[in-house]
Residue, then its C-alpha position, 0 to 999 in steps of 0.5 A: x888290430x885282433x886284440x882290440x876287437x876282443x876290448x871295448x871301443x870307447x872313443x871313435x873320432x873320424x874325418x875329423x877337420x878344424x879349421x880357423x878362417x883360411x887355415x885348416x888346423x886339423x885335417x881328417x884325423x880319425x883315431x880309436x880308443x879302446x878300454x885299458x890302452x894308453x895311447x900317444x899322440x904326437x907330432x912336431x911343434x904346431x902339428x895340430x895335436x891340441x887342437x885336436x884334444x880341444x875339439x874331442x873335450x868341447x872347447x872347439x867344435x869342429x869344422x867337419x867330423x864325427x867325434x863320438x863317446x862309448x861310455x861303458x854300460x850306457x849308450x853311444x853319444x856323439x859329443x859334437x858341439x858338447x859343452x866341456x862339463x857335460x863331456x866332463x859329466x859323460x866320462x871324459x876328463x882332461x889336464x890342459x898344457x898350461x897348469x889351470x890349478x886354483x893358486x889360492x886353493x888348498x891342494x885338497x880343496x883343488x882335488x874337490x873341485x873336480x868331484x862338483x859335478x858328482x853330486x848332486x847336493x841342492x843350493x838350498x842343502x848346502x846353505x843351511x846344512x842338510x844330512x844329505x851336504x854333510x854326507x857329500x861333502x864328507x865324501x868328497x873329501x874322503x875321494x880327493x884324499x885318496x887321490x892325492x895319496x895315488x899322486x903322492x900328494x896326501x902330505x900337502x893336501x893343506x898347503x895352498x897348491x901355488x907353493x907346490x913345486x911344479x911337477x907336484x902341481x902337473x900330479x895335482x891336475x891329473x888327481x883333479x881330473x880323476x876326481x871326477x871319475x871318468x873313464x876315459x883320461x885325455x893328459x895335455x903334455x904332462x911331462x912338460x917342464x918336468x926333470x928327468x926324476x920327475x918325469x920318471x914318476x910320471x910314467x909309474x904313476x900313468x901305468x899305475x892309473x891305467x890299472x888301479x882307476x880303470x881307465x884308458x889313457x889319451x896323451x899328447x907328449x913330446x917325450x919319447x922316452x915315456x912315450x914308448x915306454x908307456x903306450x900301446x899304440x901310438x899317433x903321429x901327426x904333423x901340419x894337422x894330417x895323421x901320418x902314422x899310427x901303430x905301436x911302439x915299435x912300428x913308429x920308431x921304424x916308420x920313415x915318414x916319422x923319422x922324417x917329420x922328426x929330423x925335419x924339426x930338428x932340422x929347423x929348430 
C-alpha cells in the first residue's frame, strides 16, 4: 500500500511455516506491520492464529520462514529461534489468550514485573539497597502506576490481582506488557470472555494506547465488531493458510472470508 510505503516497517514475517509432527499448523504465512498501525489476524477456531503468534514471539521456533524485527533507530534483527525474553527486550511485548498474572501479587507488583527487562540494577545493589537500586525502584513504581491509570486500575493498585474482575485482569495484562516499553504490542484475544460494556471500553483503550504510547498493535480477535472498528488492516487465516488481507471494508466483502466464517457457523 502506498500509504504504508511512507511509514517505517516494524515487523516482517515471510513464508512462516510450523509443523508439529505430521500436522502443518501454519503454512507459508506472511505479514507486515508498519508504525502507527492496528492490524488484526482473524480466522475460524483452529486456523493457526495463536501458533503464528507463538512463532513470532519466540515460544516456538518455526519450521521454515523468517521473522524479522525492525526496531526504530536500530538495525533489523532476524529473531527466529530467539528466546521470548530477548524478543521482549528488543521491543515486542504480548498478552496471552489464557490470562497469566501472578495471583498472589498486587496489581502494582504485576506491572512492575514487566519493568524488569528495562532495569540494570545488579544483585548486589538490590540486596544491599544501593542508591541506584532505590532510584530504579522509584522509577519502576512511578511508571507502573501511570500505566495503571491509563488502563483504569490505579484505584486497585494494592489489591491482589486474583481479586480483580475478568475484564480488569485483561486490562492488567495489557498494562504489564506496556511496562516493557514495546514499540510493537501483540494481543491474543484481548476481548475473550468480556461482556459488551467491557469490550466497548477495550476498543477505546486499544485505540488510545496506539495514540499515546506510540506503539503498533497486532491482535488476534473473534469479536468482529471490535476488529472492524479499530483495525487499519486485517489478515485472515483458515486451516493454517492466509486466505485474504486488506482493509476492514475489503475483508467484509471478500467471498473467501464470508465462506470461511459461514463454514465455521455451519459446523458449530
